[in-house]
N, CA, C, O and the ligand as a Tripos MOL2 file, in Angstrom:
@<TRIPOS>MOLECULE
protein
  313   311    79     0     0
PROTEIN
NO_CHARGES

@<TRIPOS>ATOM
      1 N         -17.9820  108.5090  101.4540 N.3       1 MET1
      2 CA        -16.8990  107.6360  101.3760 C.3       1 MET1
      3 C         -15.9640  107.8750  100.1720 C.2       1 MET1
      4 O         -16.2310  107.4660   99.0420 O.2       1 MET1
      5 N         -14.9330  108.5160  100.4660 N.am      2 LEU2
      6 CA        -13.9600  108.8240   99.3390 C.3       2 LEU2
      7 C         -12.7660  107.7870   99.3010 C.2       2 LEU2
      8 O         -12.0280  107.5130  100.2470 O.2       2 LEU2
      9 N         -12.7210  107.2530   97.9920 N.am      3 GLY3
     10 CA        -11.7760  106.1840   97.7940 C.3       3 GLY3
     11 C         -10.4450  106.9480   97.4240 C.2       3 GLY3
     12 O         -10.4350  108.1680   97.2570 O.2       3 GLY3
     13 N          -9.3180  106.1500   97.3060 N.am      4 ARG4
     14 CA         -8.0910  106.7220   97.0760 C.3       4 ARG4
     15 C          -8.0260  107.4700   95.6670 C.2       4 ARG4
     16 O          -7.3220  108.4640   95.4920 O.2       4 ARG4
     17 N          -8.8110  106.9080   94.6990 N.am      5 ALA5
     18 CA         -8.8550  107.4410   93.3630 C.3       5 ALA5
     19 C          -9.3920  108.8270   93.2490 C.2       5 ALA5
     20 O          -8.9230  109.6980   92.5160 O.2       5 ALA5
     21 N         -10.5450  108.9660   94.1390 N.am      6 SER6
     22 CA        -11.0520  110.3090   94.0210 C.3       6 SER6
     23 C         -10.4510  111.3800   94.7980 C.2       6 SER6
     24 O         -10.6720  112.5680   94.5610 O.2       6 SER6
     25 N          -9.6320  110.9280   95.7980 N.am      7 LYS7
     26 CA         -8.9010  111.8440   96.5840 C.3       7 LYS7
     27 C          -7.7570  112.2230   95.5060 C.2       7 LYS7
     28 O          -7.5320  113.4310   95.4350 O.2       7 LYS7
     29 N          -7.0900  111.4870   94.7560 N.am      8 ALA8
     30 CA         -6.0800  111.7990   93.7820 C.3       8 ALA8
     31 C          -6.5450  112.7180   92.6650 C.2       8 ALA8
     32 O          -5.7850  113.4060   91.9830 O.2       8 ALA8
     33 N          -7.8250  112.6660   92.5470 N.am      9 LEU9
     34 CA         -8.4280  113.5950   91.4950 C.3       9 LEU9
     35 C          -8.5910  115.0330   92.0800 C.2       9 LEU9
     36 O          -8.4310  116.0440   91.3960 O.2       9 LEU9
     37 N          -8.9300  115.0400   93.4380 N.am     10 ILE10
     38 CA         -8.9550  116.3330   94.0360 C.3      10 ILE10
     39 C          -7.6360  117.1460   94.2110 C.2      10 ILE10
     40 O          -7.5540  118.3630   94.0480 O.2      10 ILE10
     41 N          -6.6020  116.3080   94.5690 N.am     11 ARG11
     42 CA         -5.1870  116.8680   94.7140 C.3      11 ARG11
     43 C          -4.7790  117.1850   93.1620 C.2      11 ARG11
     44 O          -5.2380  116.5800   92.1940 O.2      11 ARG11
     45 N          -3.8010  118.2800   93.1110 N.am     12 ARG12
     46 CA         -3.1570  118.2920   91.7340 C.3      12 ARG12
     47 C          -2.0460  117.5050   91.5520 C.2      12 ARG12
     48 O          -1.0700  117.5390   92.3010 O.2      12 ARG12
     49 N          -2.1720  116.6810   90.4290 N.am     13 VAL13
     50 CA         -1.1200  115.6240   90.3310 C.3      13 VAL13
     51 C          -0.8240  115.6970   88.7660 C.2      13 VAL13
     52 O          -1.5790  116.2230   87.9500 O.2      13 VAL13
     53 N           0.3510  115.1080   88.4880 N.am     14 TRP14
     54 CA          0.7100  114.6530   87.0980 C.3      14 TRP14
     55 C           1.1770  113.4140   87.0090 C.2      14 TRP14
     56 O           1.6490  112.7850   87.9560 O.2      14 TRP14
     57 N           1.0420  112.9390   85.6480 N.am     15 ARG15
     58 CA          1.1800  111.3970   85.4140 C.3      15 ARG15
     59 C           2.6340  111.4380   84.9150 C.2      15 ARG15
     60 O           2.9340  112.2550   84.0450 O.2      15 ARG15
     61 N           3.6440  110.5120   85.4740 N.am     16 CYS16
     62 CA          4.9170  110.2920   85.0770 C.3      16 CYS16
     63 C           4.8680  109.6220   83.8100 C.2      16 CYS16
     64 O           3.9600  108.8220   83.5870 O.2      16 CYS16
     65 N           5.7670  109.8730   82.9460 N.am     17 ASP17
     66 CA          5.8550  109.3470   81.5890 C.3      17 ASP17
     67 C           6.5230  107.9310   81.6720 C.2      17 ASP17
     68 O           6.2530  107.0000   80.9120 O.2      17 ASP17
     69 N           7.4680  107.8920   82.7410 N.am     18 ARG18
     70 CA          8.3840  106.6400   82.8650 C.3      18 ARG18
     71 C           7.6210  105.5860   83.3370 C.2      18 ARG18
     72 O           7.5960  104.5310   82.7020 O.2      18 ARG18
     73 N           6.9480  105.7360   84.4410 N.am     19 CYS19
     74 CA          6.2700  104.5620   85.2490 C.3      19 CYS19
     75 C           4.9120  104.6760   85.1590 C.2      19 CYS19
     76 O           4.2840  103.7060   85.5830 O.2      19 CYS19
     77 N           4.1250  105.8320   84.6110 N.am     20 GLY20
     78 CA          2.7510  105.8630   84.4350 C.3      20 GLY20
     79 C           1.8990  106.1860   85.8660 C.2      20 GLY20
     80 O           0.6700  106.2160   85.9190 O.2      20 GLY20
     81 N           2.6760  106.3880   86.8510 N.am     21 LEU21
     82 CA          1.9600  106.5900   88.1260 C.3      21 LEU21
     83 C           1.7750  108.1480   88.3040 C.2      21 LEU21
     84 O           2.3950  108.9430   87.5970 O.2      21 LEU21
     85 N           0.9350  108.5200   89.2350 N.am     22 GLN22
     86 CA          0.7190  109.9500   89.4210 C.3      22 GLN22
     87 C           1.4960  110.3580   90.6040 C.2      22 GLN22
     88 O           1.6610  109.6400   91.5900 O.2      22 GLN22
     89 N           1.9950  111.6280   90.4450 N.am     23 THR23
     90 CA          2.8510  112.1710   91.4280 C.3      23 THR23
     91 C           2.2620  113.7340   91.7070 C.2      23 THR23
     92 O           1.8070  114.3770   90.7610 O.2      23 THR23
     93 N           2.3000  114.2540   92.9740 N.am     24 PRO24
     94 CA          1.8160  115.6800   93.3160 C.3      24 PRO24
     95 C           2.5130  116.5860   92.5970 C.2      24 PRO24
     96 O           3.7410  116.5400   92.5230 O.2      24 PRO24
     97 N           1.7600  117.5250   91.9820 N.am     25 LYS25
     98 CA          2.6060  118.7710   91.2250 C.3      25 LYS25
     99 C           3.6250  119.4710   91.9890 C.2      25 LYS25
    100 O           4.4920  120.1420   91.4310 O.2      25 LYS25
    101 N           3.5410  119.3260   93.3420 N.am     26 LYS26
    102 CA          4.5980  120.1510   94.1100 C.3      26 LYS26
    103 C           5.9530  119.5070   93.8080 C.2      26 LYS26
    104 O           6.9950  120.1580   93.8860 O.2      26 LYS26
    105 N           5.9160  118.1000   93.4310 N.am     27 LYS27
    106 CA          7.2560  117.4690   93.3070 C.3      27 LYS27
    107 C           7.5640  117.5720   91.8900 C.2      27 LYS27
    108 O           6.6810  117.4060   91.0480 O.2      27 LYS27
    109 N           8.7980  117.8460   91.5730 N.am     28 SER28
    110 CA          9.4800  118.0480   90.1770 C.3      28 SER28
    111 C           9.7730  116.8690   89.6750 C.2      28 SER28
    112 O           9.7580  116.6710   88.4600 O.2      28 SER28
    113 N          10.0940  115.8930   90.6040 N.am     29 GLN29
    114 CA         10.4540  114.3860   90.1910 C.3      29 GLN29
    115 C           9.6030  113.4550   90.5970 C.2      29 GLN29
    116 O           8.9770  113.6240   91.6430 O.2      29 GLN29
    117 N           9.4550  112.3890   89.8750 N.am     30 CYS30
    118 CA          8.3800  111.2230   90.1420 C.3      30 CYS30
    119 C           8.8030  110.7220   91.5550 C.2      30 CYS30
    120 O           9.9950  110.5610   91.8160 O.2      30 CYS30
    121 N           7.8060  110.4720   92.4780 N.am     31 GLN31
    122 CA          7.9530  110.1400   93.7720 C.3      31 GLN31
    123 C           8.0010  108.5030   93.7390 C.2      31 GLN31
    124 O           8.5150  107.8710   94.6610 O.2      31 GLN31
    125 N           7.4310  107.8920   92.6190 N.am     32 HIS32
    126 CA          7.4720  106.5760   92.6770 C.3      32 HIS32
    127 C           8.7340  105.8790   91.8690 C.2      32 HIS32
    128 O           9.1890  104.8020   92.2550 O.2      32 HIS32
    129 N           9.2080  106.4970   90.8440 N.am     33 CYS33
    130 CA         10.4550  105.9090   90.1000 C.3      33 CYS33
    131 C          11.6870  106.7480   90.2340 C.2      33 CYS33
    132 O          12.7310  106.2270   89.8410 O.2      33 CYS33
    133 N          11.7370  107.8800   90.6920 N.am     34 HIS34
    134 CA         12.9490  108.7330   90.6480 C.3      34 HIS34
    135 C          13.8300  107.9380   91.5710 C.2      34 HIS34
    136 O          13.4400  107.4520   92.6330 O.2      34 HIS34
    137 N          15.2120  107.8290   91.0220 N.am     35 GLY35
    138 CA         16.1640  107.1320   91.6090 C.3      35 GLY35
    139 C          16.0970  105.6140   91.6060 C.2      35 GLY35
    140 O          16.8400  104.9400   92.3190 O.2      35 GLY35
    141 N          15.1730  105.0790   90.7720 N.am     36 LEU36
    142 CA         15.2110  103.5490   90.5480 C.3      36 LEU36
    143 C          15.8120  103.2970   89.2650 C.2      36 LEU36
    144 O          15.6860  104.0260   88.2810 O.2      36 LEU36
    145 N          16.5800  102.0520   89.3340 N.am     37 ASP37
    146 CA         17.2880  101.5840   87.8650 C.3      37 ASP37
    147 C          15.9720  101.0430   87.1410 C.2      37 ASP37
    148 O          14.8010  101.2050   87.4840 O.2      37 ASP37
    149 N          16.4680  100.3850   86.0930 N.am     38 GLU38
    150 CA         15.4320   99.6270   85.0810 C.3      38 GLU38
    151 C          14.7280   98.4250   85.7960 C.2      38 GLU38
    152 O          13.5480   98.1140   85.6350 O.2      38 GLU38
    153 N          15.6590   97.7780   86.6340 N.am     39 ALA39
    154 CA         15.1800   96.5980   87.2790 C.3      39 ALA39
    155 C          14.1050   97.0730   88.4660 C.2      39 ALA39
    156 O          13.0820   96.4310   88.7010 O.2      39 ALA39
    157 N          14.4100   98.0560   89.0430 N.am     40 GLY40
    158 CA         13.5620   98.7330   90.2400 C.3      40 GLY40
    159 C          12.2380   99.0450   89.4960 C.2      40 GLY40
    160 O          11.1380   98.6980   89.9260 O.2      40 GLY40
    161 N          12.4140   99.6580   88.4610 N.am     41 LEU41
    162 CA         11.1410  100.2820   87.7210 C.3      41 LEU41
    163 C          10.2810   99.1500   87.1410 C.2      41 LEU41
    164 O           9.0510   99.1910   87.1170 O.2      41 LEU41
    165 N          11.0430   98.1110   86.6640 N.am     42 ALA42
    166 CA         10.2210   96.7400   86.2060 C.3      42 ALA42
    167 C           9.3870   96.0890   87.3620 C.2      42 ALA42
    168 O           8.3100   95.5170   87.1980 O.2      42 ALA42
    169 N          10.0250   96.2530   88.5290 N.am     43 ALA43
    170 CA          9.4060   95.6860   89.6880 C.3      43 ALA43
    171 C           8.1910   96.4800   90.1700 C.2      43 ALA43
    172 O           7.1360   95.9380   90.5010 O.2      43 ALA43
    173 N           8.4160   97.8590   90.1880 N.am     44 LEU44
    174 CA          7.5310   98.8030   90.5420 C.3      44 LEU44
    175 C           6.2540   98.6860   89.5790 C.2      44 LEU44
    176 O           5.1120   98.7360   90.0340 O.2      44 LEU44
    177 N           6.5230   98.5320   88.2450 N.am     45 LYS45
    178 CA          5.4730   98.2940   87.2480 C.3      45 LYS45
    179 C           4.6540   96.9900   87.6060 C.2      45 LYS45
    180 O           3.4230   96.9720   87.6140 O.2      45 LYS45
    181 N           5.3990   95.9730   87.8810 N.am     46 GLN46
    182 CA          4.7370   94.7750   88.1800 C.3      46 GLN46
    183 C           3.8110   94.7930   89.2510 C.2      46 GLN46
    184 O           2.6950   94.2750   89.2080 O.2      46 GLN46
    185 N           4.3480   95.4630   90.3140 N.am     47 ARG47
    186 CA          3.4980   95.6190   91.5300 C.3      47 ARG47
    187 C           2.3120   96.3220   91.3640 C.2      47 ARG47
    188 O           1.2650   96.0470   91.9510 O.2      47 ARG47
    189 N           2.4940   97.3960   90.4230 N.am     48 TYR48
    190 CA          1.2570   98.3160   90.0800 C.3      48 TYR48
    191 C           0.1120   97.5020   89.2110 C.2      48 TYR48
    192 O          -1.0930   97.6530   89.4110 O.2      48 TYR48
    193 N           0.6690   96.6170   88.2150 N.am     49 GLU49
    194 CA         -0.0930   96.0030   87.4730 C.3      49 GLU49
    195 C          -0.8570   94.9820   88.3420 C.2      49 GLU49
    196 O          -2.0650   94.8600   88.1400 O.2      49 GLU49
    197 N          -0.2550   94.2400   89.2900 N.am     50 GLU50
    198 CA         -0.8370   93.1460   90.0430 C.3      50 GLU50
    199 C          -2.1290   93.8170   90.8530 C.2      50 GLU50
    200 O          -3.2260   93.2590   90.8850 O.2      50 GLU50
    201 N          -1.8440   95.1270   91.5220 N.am     51 LYS51
    202 CA         -2.8540   95.8850   92.2140 C.3      51 LYS51
    203 C          -3.9740   96.2020   91.3910 C.2      51 LYS51
    204 O          -5.1350   96.0900   91.7850 O.2      51 LYS51
    205 N          -3.5740   96.6850   89.9970 N.am     52 HIS52
    206 CA         -4.6780   96.9550   89.0720 C.3      52 HIS52
    207 C          -5.4270   95.8460   88.7770 C.2      52 HIS52
    208 O          -6.6450   96.0270   88.7910 O.2      52 HIS52
    209 N          -5.0020   94.6660   88.4950 N.am     53 ILE53
    210 CA         -5.5820   93.4580   88.1590 C.3      53 ILE53
    211 C          -6.7110   93.1310   89.3390 C.2      53 ILE53
    212 O          -7.9160   92.9560   89.1560 O.2      53 ILE53
    213 N          -6.0290   93.1010   90.5240 N.am     54 THR54
    214 CA         -6.7920   92.9300   91.6390 C.3      54 THR54
    215 C          -8.0490   93.8930   91.7950 C.2      54 THR54
    216 O          -9.1030   93.3720   92.1590 O.2      54 THR54
    217 N          -8.0180   95.1300   91.5700 N.am     55 ASN55
    218 CA         -8.9260   95.9860   91.5250 C.3      55 ASN55
    219 C         -10.0330   95.8050   90.3920 C.2      55 ASN55
    220 O         -11.1980   96.1500   90.5840 O.2      55 ASN55
    221 N          -9.6350   95.2970   89.3210 N.am     56 ALA56
    222 CA        -10.4240   94.8780   88.2690 C.3      56 ALA56
    223 C         -11.2180   93.7270   88.4320 C.2      56 ALA56
    224 O         -12.3260   93.5700   87.9200 O.2      56 ALA56
    225 N         -10.5160   92.7720   89.2920 N.am     57 ARG57
    226 CA        -11.5620   91.5010   89.7610 C.3      57 ARG57
    227 C         -12.5640   92.0430   90.6170 C.2      57 ARG57
    228 O         -13.7230   91.6980   90.3860 O.2      57 ARG57
    229 N         -12.3240   92.8930   91.6430 N.am     58 ILE58
    230 CA        -13.1780   93.4200   92.6030 C.3      58 ILE58
    231 C         -14.3770   94.0420   91.8680 C.2      58 ILE58
    232 O         -15.5500   93.8400   92.1800 O.2      58 ILE58
    233 N         -13.9720   94.7880   90.9050 N.am     59 GLY59
    234 CA        -15.0490   95.4180   89.9510 C.3      59 GLY59
    235 C         -15.9650   94.5790   89.2820 C.2      59 GLY59
    236 O         -17.1490   94.8510   89.0850 O.2      59 GLY59
    237 N         -15.3190   93.4470   88.9040 N.am     60 ARG60
    238 CA        -16.1480   92.5010   88.1520 C.3      60 ARG60
    239 C         -17.0730   91.7260   89.2930 C.2      60 ARG60
    240 O         -18.2570   91.5210   89.0260 O.2      60 ARG60
    241 N         -16.6400   91.3880   90.2980 N.am     61 VAL61
    242 CA        -17.4620   90.7390   91.3450 C.3      61 VAL61
    243 C         -18.5080   91.6200   91.6770 C.2      61 VAL61
    244 O         -19.6030   91.0820   91.8420 O.2      61 VAL61
    245 N         -18.4380   92.9350   91.8270 N.am     62 PHE62
    246 CA        -19.5800   93.9060   92.1030 C.3      62 PHE62
    247 C         -20.4090   94.0680   90.9910 C.2      62 PHE62
    248 O         -21.5710   94.4000   91.2210 O.2      62 PHE62
    249 N         -20.0200   93.8870   89.7060 N.am     63 LEU63
    250 CA        -20.9180   93.9940   88.4700 C.3      63 LEU63
    251 C         -21.8580   92.6680   88.5720 C.2      63 LEU63
    252 O         -23.0760   92.7300   88.4090 O.2      63 LEU63
    253 N         -21.1740   91.4870   88.8540 N.am     64 ILE64
    254 CA        -21.9460   90.2830   88.7020 C.3      64 ILE64
    255 C         -22.8440   90.4270   89.8420 C.2      64 ILE64
    256 O         -24.0100   90.1320   89.5790 O.2      64 ILE64
    257 N         -22.6080   90.8110   91.0670 N.am     65 LEU65
    258 CA        -23.5410   90.9250   92.1080 C.3      65 LEU65
    259 C         -24.6460   91.8880   91.7760 C.2      65 LEU65
    260 O         -25.7910   91.6200   92.1370 O.2      65 LEU65
    261 N         -24.3740   93.0290   91.0890 N.am     66 SER66
    262 CA        -25.5080   93.9400   90.7420 C.3      66 SER66
    263 C         -26.4130   93.3400   89.7250 C.2      66 SER66
    264 O         -27.6320   93.5090   89.7110 O.2      66 SER66
    265 N         -25.7170   92.6090   88.8540 N.am     67 VAL67
    266 CA        -26.5460   91.8760   87.8790 C.3      67 VAL67
    267 C         -27.5010   90.8680   88.4730 C.2      67 VAL67
    268 O         -28.6270   90.6720   88.0160 O.2      67 VAL67
    269 N         -26.9560   90.1970   89.5850 N.am     68 LEU68
    270 CA        -27.8920   89.2730   90.0910 C.3      68 LEU68
    271 C         -28.9340   89.9470   90.9440 C.2      68 LEU68
    272 O         -30.0590   89.4500   91.0090 O.2      68 LEU68
    273 N         -28.6330   91.0510   91.6040 N.am     69 MET69
    274 CA        -29.6770   91.8040   92.3900 C.3      69 MET69
    275 C         -30.8060   92.2830   91.4060 C.2      69 MET69
    276 O         -31.9890   92.2770   91.7470 O.2      69 MET69
    277 N         -30.4330   92.6480   90.3180 N.am     70 ILE70
    278 CA        -31.3640   93.1290   89.2550 C.3      70 ILE70
    279 C         -32.2440   92.0300   88.7320 C.2      70 ILE70
    280 O         -33.4530   92.1560   88.5340 O.2      70 ILE70
    281 N         -31.5810   91.0040   88.5360 N.am     71 ALA71
    282 CA        -32.3130   89.7050   88.1600 C.3      71 ALA71
    283 C         -33.3950   89.3050   89.2970 C.2      71 ALA71
    284 O         -34.5960   89.1720   89.0640 O.2      71 ALA71
    285 N         -32.8540   89.1520   90.4210 N.am     72 LEU72
    286 CA        -33.7330   88.9190   91.5440 C.3      72 LEU72
    287 C         -35.0020   89.7500   91.7340 C.2      72 LEU72
    288 O         -36.1090   89.3180   92.0550 O.2      72 LEU72
    289 N         -34.6450   91.0580   91.4710 N.am     73 MET73
    290 CA        -35.8540   92.1540   91.5300 C.3      73 MET73
    291 C         -36.7920   91.8860   90.3770 C.2      73 MET73
    292 O         -38.0110   92.0010   90.5050 O.2      73 MET73
    293 N         -36.2710   91.5660   89.3720 N.am     74 ILE74
    294 CA        -37.2910   91.1550   88.1600 C.3      74 ILE74
    295 C         -38.0220   90.0250   88.5080 C.2      74 ILE74
    296 O         -39.2210   89.9440   88.2420 O.2      74 ILE74
    297 N         -37.3410   89.0490   89.1400 N.am     75 ILE75
    298 CA        -38.0040   87.8010   89.3180 C.3      75 ILE75
    299 C         -39.1550   88.0500   90.4190 C.2      75 ILE75
    300 O         -40.2820   87.5610   90.3360 O.2      75 ILE75
    301 N         -38.7130   88.8680   91.4460 N.am     76 ALA76
    302 CA        -39.6470   89.0300   92.6830 C.3      76 ALA76
    303 C         -40.8990   90.0540   92.1280 C.2      76 ALA76
    304 O         -42.0120   90.0370   92.6520 O.2      76 ALA76
    305 N         -40.6120   90.7760   91.2070 N.am     77 PHE77
    306 CA        -41.9590   91.7450   90.8600 C.3      77 PHE77
    307 C         -42.6330   91.1370   89.6830 C.2      77 PHE77
    308 O         -43.5630   91.7690   89.1820 O.2      77 PHE77
    309 N         -42.2860   90.0010   89.1800 N.am     78 TRP78
    310 CA        -43.0740   89.2930   88.0480 C.3      78 TRP78
    311 C         -44.2400   88.7980   88.6060 C.2      78 TRP78
    312 O         -45.0470   88.1860   87.9070 O.2      78 TRP78
    313 ZN          7.6000  107.6830   87.5570 Zn       79 ZN79
@<TRIPOS>BOND
     1     1     2 1
     2     2     3 1
     3     3     4 2
     4     3     5 am
     5     5     6 1
     6     6     7 1
     7     7     8 2
     8     7     9 am
     9     9    10 1
    10    10    11 1
    11    11    12 2
    12    11    13 am
    13    13    14 1
    14    14    15 1
    15    15    16 2
    16    15    17 am
    17    17    18 1
    18    18    19 1
    19    19    20 2
    20    19    21 am
    21    21    22 1
    22    22    23 1
    23    23    24 2
    24    23    25 am
    25    25    26 1
    26    26    27 1
    27    27    28 2
    28    27    29 am
    29    29    30 1
    30    30    31 1
    31    31    32 2
    32    31    33 am
    33    33    34 1
    34    34    35 1
    35    35    36 2
    36    35    37 am
    37    37    38 1
    38    38    39 1
    39    39    40 2
    40    39    41 am
    41    41    42 1
    42    42    43 1
    43    43    44 2
    44    43    45 am
    45    45    46 1
    46    46    47 1
    47    47    48 2
    48    47    49 am
    49    49    50 1
    50    50    51 1
    51    51    52 2
    52    51    53 am
    53    53    54 1
    54    54    55 1
    55    55    56 2
    56    55    57 am
    57    57    58 1
    58    58    59 1
    59    59    60 2
    60    59    61 am
    61    61    62 1
    62    62    63 1
    63    63    64 2
    64    63    65 am
    65    65    66 1
    66    66    67 1
    67    67    68 2
    68    67    69 am
    69    69    70 1
    70    70    71 1
    71    71    72 2
    72    71    73 am
    73    73    74 1
    74    74    75 1
    75    75    76 2
    76    75    77 am
    77    77    78 1
    78    78    79 1
    79    79    80 2
    80    79    81 am
    81    81    82 1
    82    82    83 1
    83    83    84 2
    84    83    85 am
    85    85    86 1
    86    86    87 1
    87    87    88 2
    88    87    89 am
    89    89    90 1
    90    90    91 1
    91    91    92 2
    92    91    93 am
    93    93    94 1
    94    94    95 1
    95    95    96 2
    96    95    97 am
    97    97    98 1
    98    98    99 1
    99    99   100 2
   100    99   101 am
   101   101   102 1
   102   102   103 1
   103   103   104 2
   104   103   105 am
   105   105   106 1
   106   106   107 1
   107   107   108 2
   108   107   109 am
   109   109   110 1
   110   110   111 1
   111   111   112 2
   112   111   113 am
   113   113   114 1
   114   114   115 1
   115   115   116 2
   116   115   117 am
   117   117   118 1
   118   118   119 1
   119   119   120 2
   120   119   121 am
   121   121   122 1
   122   122   123 1
   123   123   124 2
   124   123   125 am
   125   125   126 1
   126   126   127 1
   127   127   128 2
   128   127   129 am
   129   129   130 1
   130   130   131 1
   131   131   132 2
   132   131   133 am
   133   133   134 1
   134   134   135 1
   135   135   136 2
   136   135   137 am
   137   137   138 1
   138   138   139 1
   139   139   140 2
   140   139   141 am
   141   141   142 1
   142   142   143 1
   143   143   144 2
   144   143   145 am
   145   145   146 1
   146   146   147 1
   147   147   148 2
   148   147   149 am
   149   149   150 1
   150   150   151 1
   151   151   152 2
   152   151   153 am
   153   153   154 1
   154   154   155 1
   155   155   156 2
   156   155   157 am
   157   157   158 1
   158   158   159 1
   159   159   160 2
   160   159   161 am
   161   161   162 1
   162   162   163 1
   163   163   164 2
   164   163   165 am
   165   165   166 1
   166   166   167 1
   167   167   168 2
   168   167   169 am
   169   169   170 1
   170   170   171 1
   171   171   172 2
   172   171   173 am
   173   173   174 1
   174   174   175 1
   175   175   176 2
   176   175   177 am
   177   177   178 1
   178   178   179 1
   179   179   180 2
   180   179   181 am
   181   181   182 1
   182   182   183 1
   183   183   184 2
   184   183   185 am
   185   185   186 1
   186   186   187 1
   187   187   188 2
   188   187   189 am
   189   189   190 1
   190   190   191 1
   191   191   192 2
   192   191   193 am
   193   193   194 1
   194   194   195 1
   195   195   196 2
   196   195   197 am
   197   197   198 1
   198   198   199 1
   199   199   200 2
   200   199   201 am
   201   201   202 1
   202   202   203 1
   203   203   204 2
   204   203   205 am
   205   205   206 1
   206   206   207 1
   207   207   208 2
   208   207   209 am
   209   209   210 1
   210   210   211 1
   211   211   212 2
   212   211   213 am
   213   213   214 1
   214   214   215 1
   215   215   216 2
   216   215   217 am
   217   217   218 1
   218   218   219 1
   219   219   220 2
   220   219   221 am
   221   221   222 1
   222   222   223 1
   223   223   224 2
   224   223   225 am
   225   225   226 1
   226   226   227 1
   227   227   228 2
   228   227   229 am
   229   229   230 1
   230   230   231 1
   231   231   232 2
   232   231   233 am
   233   233   234 1
   234   234   235 1
   235   235   236 2
   236   235   237 am
   237   237   238 1
   238   238   239 1
   239   239   240 2
   240   239   241 am
   241   241   242 1
   242   242   243 1
   243   243   244 2
   244   243   245 am
   245   245   246 1
   246   246   247 1
   247   247   248 2
   248   247   249 am
   249   249   250 1
   250   250   251 1
   251   251   252 2
   252   251   253 am
   253   253   254 1
   254   254   255 1
   255   255   256 2
   256   255   257 am
   257   257   258 1
   258   258   259 1
   259   259   260 2
   260   259   261 am
   261   261   262 1
   262   262   263 1
   263   263   264 2
   264   263   265 am
   265   265   266 1
   266   266   267 1
   267   267   268 2
   268   267   269 am
   269   269   270 1
   270   270   271 1
   271   271   272 2
   272   271   273 am
   273   273   274 1
   274   274   275 1
   275   275   276 2
   276   275   277 am
   277   277   278 1
   278   278   279 1
   279   279   280 2
   280   279   281 am
   281   281   282 1
   282   282   283 1
   283   283   284 2
   284   283   285 am
   285   285   286 1
   286   286   287 1
   287   287   288 2
   288   287   289 am
   289   289   290 1
   290   290   291 1
   291   291   292 2
   292   291   293 am
   293   293   294 1
   294   294   295 1
   295   295   296 2
   296   295   297 am
   297   297   298 1
   298   298   299 1
   299   299   300 2
   300   299   301 am
   301   301   302 1
   302   302   303 1
   303   303   304 2
   304   303   305 am
   305   305   306 1
   306   306   307 1
   307   307   308 2
   308   307   309 am
   309   309   310 1
   310   310   311 1
   311   311   312 2
@<TRIPOS>SUBSTRUCTURE
     1 MET1         2 RESIDUE 1 A MET
     2 LEU2         6 RESIDUE 1 A LEU
     3 GLY3        10 RESIDUE 1 A GLY
     4 ARG4        14 RESIDUE 1 A ARG
     5 ALA5        18 RESIDUE 1 A ALA
     6 SER6        22 RESIDUE 1 A SER
     7 LYS7        26 RESIDUE 1 A LYS
     8 ALA8        30 RESIDUE 1 A ALA
     9 LEU9        34 RESIDUE 1 A LEU
    10 ILE10       38 RESIDUE 1 A ILE
    11 ARG11       42 RESIDUE 1 A ARG
    12 ARG12       46 RESIDUE 1 A ARG
    13 VAL13       50 RESIDUE 1 A VAL
    14 TRP14       54 RESIDUE 1 A TRP
    15 ARG15       58 RESIDUE 1 A ARG
    16 CYS16       62 RESIDUE 1 A CYS
    17 ASP17       66 RESIDUE 1 A ASP
    18 ARG18       70 RESIDUE 1 A ARG
    19 CYS19       74 RESIDUE 1 A CYS
    20 GLY20       78 RESIDUE 1 A GLY
    21 LEU21       82 RESIDUE 1 A LEU
    22 GLN22       86 RESIDUE 1 A GLN
    23 THR23       90 RESIDUE 1 A THR
    24 PRO24       94 RESIDUE 1 A PRO
    25 LYS25       98 RESIDUE 1 A LYS
    26 LYS26      102 RESIDUE 1 A LYS
    27 LYS27      106 RESIDUE 1 A LYS
    28 SER28      110 RESIDUE 1 A SER
    29 GLN29      114 RESIDUE 1 A GLN
    30 CYS30      118 RESIDUE 1 A CYS
    31 GLN31      122 RESIDUE 1 A GLN
    32 HIS32      126 RESIDUE 1 A HIS
    33 CYS33      130 RESIDUE 1 A CYS
    34 HIS34      134 RESIDUE 1 A HIS
    35 GLY35      138 RESIDUE 1 A GLY
    36 LEU36      142 RESIDUE 1 A LEU
    37 ASP37      146 RESIDUE 1 A ASP
    38 GLU38      150 RESIDUE 1 A GLU
    39 ALA39      154 RESIDUE 1 A ALA
    40 GLY40      158 RESIDUE 1 A GLY
    41 LEU41      162 RESIDUE 1 A LEU
    42 ALA42      166 RESIDUE 1 A ALA
    43 ALA43      170 RESIDUE 1 A ALA
    44 LEU44      174 RESIDUE 1 A LEU
    45 LYS45      178 RESIDUE 1 A LYS
    46 GLN46      182 RESIDUE 1 A GLN
    47 ARG47      186 RESIDUE 1 A ARG
    48 TYR48      190 RESIDUE 1 A TYR
    49 GLU49      194 RESIDUE 1 A GLU
    50 GLU50      198 RESIDUE 1 A GLU
    51 LYS51      202 RESIDUE 1 A LYS
    52 HIS52      206 RESIDUE 1 A HIS
    53 ILE53      210 RESIDUE 1 A ILE
    54 THR54      214 RESIDUE 1 A THR
    55 ASN55      218 RESIDUE 1 A ASN
    56 ALA56      222 RESIDUE 1 A ALA
    57 ARG57      226 RESIDUE 1 A ARG
    58 ILE58      230 RESIDUE 1 A ILE
    59 GLY59      234 RESIDUE 1 A GLY
    60 ARG60      238 RESIDUE 1 A ARG
    61 VAL61      242 RESIDUE 1 A VAL
    62 PHE62      246 RESIDUE 1 A PHE
    63 LEU63      250 RESIDUE 1 A LEU
    64 ILE64      254 RESIDUE 1 A ILE
    65 LEU65      258 RESIDUE 1 A LEU
    66 SER66      262 RESIDUE 1 A SER
    67 VAL67      266 RESIDUE 1 A VAL
    68 LEU68      270 RESIDUE 1 A LEU
    69 MET69      274 RESIDUE 1 A MET
    70 ILE70      278 RESIDUE 1 A ILE
    71 ALA71      282 RESIDUE 1 A ALA
    72 LEU72      286 RESIDUE 1 A LEU
    73 MET73      290 RESIDUE 1 A MET
    74 ILE74      294 RESIDUE 1 A ILE
    75 ILE75      298 RESIDUE 1 A ILE
    76 ALA76      302 RESIDUE 1 A ALA
    77 PHE77      306 RESIDUE 1 A PHE
    78 TRP78      310 RESIDUE 1 A TRP
    79 ZN79       313 GROUP 0 **** ****
């Protein structure tokens, strides 16, 4: 199971200084923010942050679940 993040690591990418997102090295200009004005860039960053927060929430849920699993295992083997 390859997630989007590990696929991005396999590809050659560079990080844009303007928007902070990754773009393939083949492209000389950022595929995310090239051609966007300041308002468009702000909207892009906001969308990206919302996605990032959602991912962080999912990560926290998995962390809590794994802690619960470990706790259950400890109780079961006691
Ligand atoms: Zn950019």
